[in-house]
C-alpha positions as CSV (number, residue, x, y, z in Angstrom):
1,X,49.6,90.5,55.9
2,X,49.6,88.8,52.6
3,X,47.8,90.3,49.6
4,X,44.0,89.9,49.6
5,X,42.2,88.8,46.4
6,X,38.5,88.4,45.7
7,X,38.6,84.7,46.6
8,X,40.3,85.5,49.9
9,X,37.6,87.9,51.1
10,X,35.0,85.2,51.5
11,X,37.5,83.1,53.3
12,X,38.5,86.0,55.6
13,X,34.8,86.6,56.4
14,X,34.3,82.9,57.2
15,X,37.1,83.0,59.8
16,X,35.6,85.8,61.8
17,X,37.3,88.8,63.4
18,X,40.7,88.2,64.9
19,X,44.1,89.9,65.3
20,X,44.3,90.6,61.5
21,X,40.7,91.0,60.5
22,X,38.0,93.6,61.5
23,X,34.5,93.9,60.2
24,X,32.7,97.2,59.9
25,X,29.1,97.4,58.9
26,X,29.4,101.0,57.6
27,X,31.8,103.9,57.3
28,X,32.6,104.5,60.9
29,X,35.5,107.0,60.7
30,X,36.8,106.8,64.3
31,X,36.5,103.0,64.4
32,X,38.2,102.5,61.0
33,X,41.1,104.8,61.8
34,X,41.6,103.3,65.3
35,X,41.7,99.8,63.8
36,X,44.1,101.0,61.1
37,X,46.5,102.3,63.8
38,X,46.1,99.1,65.9
39,X,47.0,97.0,62.8
40,X,49.9,99.2,61.9
41,X,51.3,98.8,65.5
42,X,51.0,95.0,65.3
43,X,51.4,92.8,62.3
44,X,49.1,94.6,59.8
45,X,45.6,93.5,58.9
46,X,42.5,94.0,56.8
47,X,39.3,96.0,57.6
48,X,36.2,94.8,55.7
49,X,33.6,97.5,55.4
50,X,30.1,96.3,54.6
51,X,30.2,93.3,56.9
52,X,28.5,93.0,60.3
53,X,30.2,91.7,63.4
54,X,28.6,88.3,62.9
55,X,30.0,88.0,59.4
56,X,26.8,88.9,57.5
57,X,27.6,90.7,54.3
58,X,25.4,93.8,54.0
59,X,27.5,95.7,51.4
60,X,28.2,99.4,51.0
61,X,27.9,102.1,48.3
62,X,31.3,102.8,46.9
63,X,32.5,105.1,44.2
64,X,35.9,106.2,43.0
65,X,35.7,109.3,45.2
66,X,35.0,107.1,48.2
67,X,38.2,105.1,47.8
68,X,40.3,108.3,47.3
69,X,38.7,110.0,50.2
70,X,39.2,107.1,52.6
71,X,42.8,106.6,51.6
72,X,43.4,110.3,52.3
73,X,41.5,110.4,55.6
74,X,43.4,107.5,57.0
75,X,46.9,108.8,56.0
76,X,46.0,112.4,57.1
77,X,44.8,111.4,60.5
78,X,47.6,109.0,61.5
79,X,51.0,110.0,62.7
80,X,53.3,108.9,61.1
81,X,51.0,108.6,58.0
82,X,49.7,105.1,57.3
83,X,49.2,104.5,53.5
84,X,46.4,102.0,53.1
85,X,45.7,99.8,50.1
86,X,42.0,99.8,49.1
87,X,40.1,97.3,47.0
88,X,36.4,96.7,46.3
89,X,35.3,93.1,46.1
90,X,31.9,91.6,45.4
91,X,30.5,88.9,47.8
92,X,27.1,87.5,47.1
93,X,26.4,90.4,44.8
94,X,27.2,93.0,47.4
95,X,30.2,95.3,47.5
96,X,32.7,95.1,50.3
97,X,35.5,97.6,50.8
98,X,38.8,95.9,51.8
99,X,41.2,98.3,53.5
100,X,44.6,96.6,53.8
101,X,47.0,98.0,56.4
102,X,50.7,97.0,56.6
103,X,52.7,96.8,59.8
104,X,54.6,100.1,60.3
105,X,58.3,99.6,60.8
106,X,58.9,102.2,63.6
107,X,56.2,102.5,66.2
108,X,54.0,103.8,67.6
109,X,51.6,105.0,65.0
110,X,49.1,107.4,66.6
111,X,45.5,108.7,66.0
112,X,44.7,112.0,67.6
113,X,47.6,111.6,70.0
114,X,46.6,108.1,71.1
115,X,48.1,104.7,70.2
116,X,46.2,101.5,69.8
117,X,47.4,97.9,69.5
118,X,45.5,94.9,68.1
119,X,44.8,92.3,70.8
120,X,42.6,89.4,69.8
121,X,39.6,90.8,68.0
122,X,39.7,94.2,69.7
123,X,41.8,97.4,69.8
124,X,43.6,98.2,73.1
125,X,44.4,101.8,73.9
126,X,48.0,102.0,75.2
127,X,49.1,104.1,78.2
128,X,52.3,106.1,78.2
129,X,54.5,103.3,79.5
130,X,53.1,100.9,77.0
131,X,53.8,103.4,74.2
132,X,57.4,103.7,75.3
133,X,57.7,99.9,75.5
134,X,56.3,99.6,72.0
135,X,58.8,102.2,70.7
136,X,61.8,100.4,72.3
137,X,60.6,97.1,70.8
138,X,60.2,98.6,67.4
139,X,63.8,99.7,67.4
140,X,64.7,96.3,68.9
141,X,65.8,97.8,72.1
142,X,64.2,98.0,75.6
143,X,64.4,100.1,78.8
144,X,67.6,98.3,79.9
145,X,69.6,99.3,76.8
146,X,69.8,103.0,77.9
147,X,73.1,104.0,79.4
148,X,73.6,105.3,83.0
149,X,75.5,108.5,83.6
150,X,78.3,106.6,85.5
151,X,81.7,105.2,84.9
152,X,82.7,101.6,84.4
153,X,84.3,101.7,87.9
154,X,80.7,101.2,89.1
155,X,80.8,97.7,87.7
156,X,82.0,94.5,89.5
157,X,84.3,93.3,86.7
158,X,85.1,90.1,88.7
159,X,81.4,89.1,88.7
160,X,81.1,90.1,85.0
161,X,84.2,88.1,84.1
162,X,82.9,85.0,85.9
163,X,79.6,85.3,84.0
164,X,81.4,85.5,80.6
165,X,83.5,82.4,81.4
166,X,80.5,80.5,82.6
167,X,78.5,81.4,79.5
168,X,81.4,80.3,77.3
169,X,81.7,77.0,79.1
170,X,77.9,76.4,78.5
171,X,78.4,77.0,74.8
172,X,76.0,79.9,74.8
173,X,78.5,82.7,74.3
174,X,81.3,82.9,71.7
175,X,84.1,85.1,73.0
176,X,87.5,84.7,71.5
177,X,90.3,83.7,73.9
178,X,92.3,86.7,75.1
179,X,89.6,89.3,74.3
180,X,89.4,91.9,77.0
181,X,86.3,92.0,79.2
182,X,85.3,95.5,78.2
183,X,85.2,94.5,74.5
184,X,83.1,91.5,75.4
185,X,80.6,93.6,77.3
186,X,80.4,96.1,74.4
187,X,79.6,93.2,72.0
188,X,76.9,92.1,74.4
189,X,75.6,95.7,74.2
190,X,76.0,96.0,78.0
191,X,78.3,99.0,77.5
192,X,77.5,101.8,75.1
193,X,79.7,104.8,74.3
194,X,82.0,103.8,77.2
195,X,79.2,103.9,79.7
196,X,77.4,101.1,81.5
197,X,73.8,100.4,80.5
198,X,71.0,100.0,83.0
199,X,71.2,96.3,82.4
200,X,74.9,96.2,83.3
201,X,74.4,98.1,86.5
202,X,71.5,95.9,87.6
203,X,73.3,92.7,86.7
204,X,76.9,93.5,87.8
205,X,76.8,96.8,89.5
206,X,78.7,97.3,92.7
207,X,75.6,99.2,94.1
208,X,72.6,98.9,91.8
209,X,70.3,100.5,94.3
210,X,72.3,103.7,94.1
211,X,70.7,104.2,90.7
212,X,67.6,102.1,91.1
213,X,66.5,102.2,94.7
214,X,63.3,100.1,94.1
215,X,65.2,97.3,92.4
216,X,64.9,95.0,95.4
217,X,63.0,92.0,96.5
218,X,60.8,92.1,99.6
219,X,59.9,88.7,100.9
220,X,57.9,87.7,104.0
221,X,56.6,84.6,105.8
222,X,53.1,85.0,107.2
223,X,51.4,83.1,110.0
224,X,47.8,84.0,109.5
225,X,47.8,87.8,109.0
226,X,51.0,88.3,111.1
227,X,54.5,88.6,109.6
228,X,56.7,85.9,111.2
229,X,59.9,86.8,109.3
230,X,60.8,89.1,106.5
231,X,63.7,90.5,104.5
232,X,64.5,93.0,101.8
233,X,67.1,91.7,99.4
234,X,69.3,94.1,97.4
235,X,72.5,93.8,95.4
236,X,72.7,92.6,91.8
237,X,69.9,90.6,90.2
238,X,71.7,87.3,90.5
239,X,72.1,87.9,94.2
240,X,68.4,88.7,94.6
241,X,67.4,85.5,92.9
242,X,69.6,83.3,95.0
243,X,68.9,85.0,98.4
244,X,65.2,84.9,97.7
245,X,65.3,81.2,97.0
246,X,67.3,80.6,100.3
247,X,64.6,82.5,102.2
248,X,61.8,80.5,100.6
249,X,63.5,77.2,101.3
250,X,64.0,78.3,104.9
251,X,60.3,78.7,105.4
252,X,58.7,75.8,103.5
253,X,58.7,72.1,104.5
254,X,60.7,69.3,103.1
255,X,60.4,65.6,103.6
256,X,62.3,62.6,102.4
257,X,61.3,59.5,100.4
258,X,63.1,56.6,98.9
259,X,63.2,56.9,95.1
260,X,63.1,54.3,92.4
261,X,66.9,53.7,92.7
262,X,66.7,53.3,96.5
263,X,68.1,56.7,97.0
264,X,66.8,59.3,99.4
265,X,65.0,62.1,97.6
266,X,63.9,65.5,98.9
267,X,60.2,66.4,98.5
268,X,59.4,70.1,99.2
269,X,56.0,71.7,99.6
270,X,56.6,73.1,96.1
271,X,58.9,71.8,93.3
272,X,62.2,73.7,93.5
273,X,62.3,74.2,89.7
274,X,58.9,76.0,89.8
275,X,60.1,78.2,92.7
276,X,63.2,79.1,90.8
277,X,61.4,79.9,87.5
278,X,58.9,82.1,89.3
279,X,61.6,84.0,91.1
280,X,63.7,84.5,88.0
281,X,60.6,85.7,86.0
282,X,59.7,88.2,88.7
283,X,63.2,89.7,88.8
284,X,64.1,89.5,85.1
285,X,60.8,90.6,83.6
286,X,59.6,93.2,86.1
287,X,59.1,96.8,85.0
288,X,62.1,98.6,86.5
289,X,60.7,102.0,85.6
290,X,58.0,101.5,88.2
291,X,58.8,102.6,91.8
292,X,57.8,99.3,93.4
293,X,59.6,96.2,94.6
294,X,59.2,92.6,93.7
295,X,57.2,91.0,96.5
296,X,57.0,87.4,97.6
297,X,54.6,86.2,100.3
298,X,54.8,82.8,101.9
299,X,51.6,81.7,103.5
300,X,50.5,78.4,105.1
301,X,48.8,77.1,102.0
302,X,50.2,79.2,99.1
303,X,53.1,81.3,98.0
304,X,52.6,84.5,96.0
305,X,55.0,86.2,93.6
306,X,54.2,89.7,92.4
307,X,56.3,92.0,90.2
308,X,55.6,95.6,88.9
309,X,54.5,95.7,85.3
310,X,51.8,93.5,83.8
311,X,52.2,91.0,81.0
312,X,53.8,92.2,77.7
313,X,50.8,93.7,75.9
314,X,51.1,91.0,73.1
315,X,50.2,88.3,75.6
316,X,47.0,87.5,77.5
317,X,46.6,85.4,80.7
318,X,45.0,82.6,78.8
319,X,48.1,82.4,76.5
320,X,50.3,81.4,79.4
321,X,48.6,78.0,79.7
322,X,49.7,77.0,76.2
323,X,53.0,77.3,74.2
324,X,53.6,81.0,73.6
325,X,56.5,83.2,72.2
326,X,59.1,84.8,74.4
327,X,58.3,88.6,74.9
328,X,60.9,89.8,77.4
329,X,60.3,93.3,78.7
330,X,64.0,93.7,79.5
331,X,65.8,92.2,76.5
332,X,69.4,92.6,77.7
333,X,68.7,91.3,81.2
334,X,66.8,88.3,79.8
335,X,69.7,87.7,77.3
336,X,72.2,87.6,80.2
337,X,70.0,85.4,82.3
338,X,69.8,83.0,79.3
339,X,73.6,83.0,78.7
340,X,74.2,82.4,82.4
341,X,71.8,79.4,82.4
342,X,69.2,80.9,84.7
343,X,66.8,80.8,81.7
344,X,67.0,77.4,80.0
345,X,65.1,78.1,76.8
346,X,63.4,81.2,75.5
347,X,59.7,81.3,76.3
348,X,59.8,78.0,78.3
349,X,59.6,79.4,81.9
350,X,55.9,79.2,82.4
351,X,55.7,75.8,80.7
352,X,58.4,74.5,83.1
353,X,56.4,75.8,86.1
354,X,53.2,74.0,84.9
355,X,55.1,70.8,84.2
356,X,56.9,70.9,87.6
357,X,53.7,71.5,89.6
358,X,51.9,68.8,87.6
359,X,54.6,66.3,88.5
360,X,54.1,67.2,92.1
361,X,50.4,66.7,91.8
362,X,49.7,70.3,92.8
363,X,47.0,72.5,91.4
364,X,47.7,74.8,88.4
365,X,49.1,78.2,89.4
366,X,46.9,81.2,89.2
367,X,48.2,84.0,86.9
368,X,46.8,87.5,87.4
369,X,47.3,91.1,86.4
370,X,46.6,92.9,89.6
371,X,47.7,96.1,91.5
372,X,49.5,97.3,88.4
373,X,51.7,94.2,88.1
374,X,51.8,90.5,87.4
375,X,51.1,87.9,90.1
376,X,51.7,84.2,90.2
377,X,50.3,82.0,93.0
378,X,51.3,78.5,93.8
379,X,49.0,76.4,96.0
380,X,50.4,73.8,98.4
381,X,48.8,70.4,98.8
382,X,46.8,71.1,102.0
383,X,45.0,67.8,101.7
384,X,47.5,65.9,103.8
385,X,46.4,63.5,106.5
386,X,47.7,65.7,109.4
387,X,46.0,68.8,108.0
388,X,42.7,67.0,107.5
389,X,42.8,65.6,111.0
390,X,43.4,69.1,112.4
391,X,40.2,70.2,110.6
392,X,38.3,67.8,112.7
393,X,37.4,65.3,110.0
394,X,36.6,61.8,111.0
395,X,38.7,58.8,109.9
396,X,36.2,58.0,107.1
397,X,36.3,61.5,105.7
398,X,40.1,61.6,105.8
399,X,40.3,58.3,103.9
400,X,37.8,59.6,101.4
401,X,39.9,62.7,100.7
402,X,43.0,60.5,100.2
403,X,41.0,58.1,98.0
404,X,39.8,61.0,95.8
405,X,43.3,62.4,95.5
406,X,44.3,59.1,94.0
407,X,41.2,58.1,92.1
408,X,39.8,61.5,91.0
409,X,36.3,61.2,92.4
410,X,33.9,59.3,94.6
411,X,30.2,58.6,94.5
412,X,27.8,58.3,97.5
413,X,27.5,54.6,96.7
414,X,31.3,54.1,96.6
415,X,31.5,55.8,100.0
416,X,28.9,53.5,101.4
417,X,30.7,50.4,100.1
418,X,34.2,51.6,101.1
419,X,33.3,52.3,104.7
420,X,30.4,50.0,105.2
421,X,28.0,52.8,106.2
422,X,24.4,53.7,105.4
423,X,23.4,56.1,102.7
424,X,22.3,58.6,105.3
425,X,25.8,58.5,107.0
426,X,27.5,58.8,103.6
427,X,25.3,61.7,102.6
428,X,26.1,63.5,105.9
429,X,29.9,62.9,105.7
430,X,30.0,64.0,102.1
431,X,27.8,67.1,102.7
432,X,30.2,68.1,105.5
433,X,33.2,67.9,103.1
434,X,31.3,70.1,100.7
435,X,30.5,72.7,103.3
436,X,34.2,72.8,104.3
437,X,35.1,73.6,100.7
438,X,37.1,70.3,100.3
439,X,34.7,68.5,98.0
440,X,32.5,69.8,95.3
441,X,29.5,68.0,93.8
442,X,30.0,67.7,90.0
443,X,27.0,65.5,89.2
444,X,24.4,63.6,91.1
445,X,26.0,61.5,93.7
446,X,29.6,62.2,92.5
447,X,32.2,64.3,94.3
448,X,35.7,65.5,93.5
449,X,38.3,67.7,95.3
450,X,37.6,71.4,95.0
451,X,40.4,73.3,93.2
452,X,42.4,74.5,96.1
453,X,42.6,78.2,95.1
454,X,38.8,78.2,94.9
455,X,38.4,76.5,98.2
456,X,37.5,78.5,101.3
457,X,40.4,76.6,103.0
458,X,42.8,78.9,101.0
459,X,41.1,82.3,101.6
460,X,43.3,85.0,103.3
């Protein structure tokens, strides 16, 4: 956080509360110290005392003892001690206390045994696992850096060697010719003090489940509520990704079309690139400290990817729909997936999913934090002619749905003209499409397709 001067204070107030600014109307001890801790655990920030939540400056009474007292109270009640910088500024003739908090280098900073992190314009209290994750990140490590009490004979050196050569050929890894593999793995931080790290065992272990029994992928194909086919995939993480994708391809549809260059192209229910990105994300970014498996469910109209562990606490669901920084939970695993080419560009995975689904004219995916984990749902295009016919729609309604898929919407009048029917018939046909959850009325006389994951056609 840059230094704050008198001219800056009015500007800060005008911007409103955010990740680096907090307003306090009065001297609220608990609230001020919690915010100081939340700022210290993030990027730092400024607390403005004497300002209401809406930005109205009410001012406070401040003397020299007040400044000294608040500096001491903040430092004495934070562990490790946070040393604030205090200034008094006048805004519209009223005094505002500016409490500047710098980011603390080694985290977490605690208040009464609790850690907080600034998220948006509020302070989030962290649970034990999030506190551990914050610590690992502050020392630039993560869970997967820790070594396993095992020998290097537990590692498949053939697989690790192929990875190194492939990463070199991609130009992503610089390993001198003739350097032995163990040295290369040490430089990659996959080996520490002669022992394999958790990342190395998961990525290239002969039997990763010996040490991490829940590090598997469970995947099933459902017909209604019944399981038609299922499998549990173990082995190393690369194997889990590839075998999961094989199972998915086995249980989704593919058709062929002639492309622009008169070549036959495969068109799957879902774009292969989006399926691959979602599978890699679930495997690479899951919380391996949680005793749960990655789960993938294939249903008639959607496919669901769930992994233990929510989003990194710096990110929110709404951040995923726009460019956002890469915040890998498992830094070593993510680094190896990048070197191997499974991750094309840091922080681009979600964007690639959105782009691929858009090019397939499929609905946006649903991102959720549910059941203690992170879930992604892809929705299949159920508005096909065959499926609509099976729903009992008449030929006019089927053509209307296909028309709206192409044009975006239809009015009652357009329906009448398109099918040469009366207003009464058009109203009845369109009303039936609304009742089925296929159309929604967006304005008088105009209808569009209902988002598929909001439609009752897609409810479990």
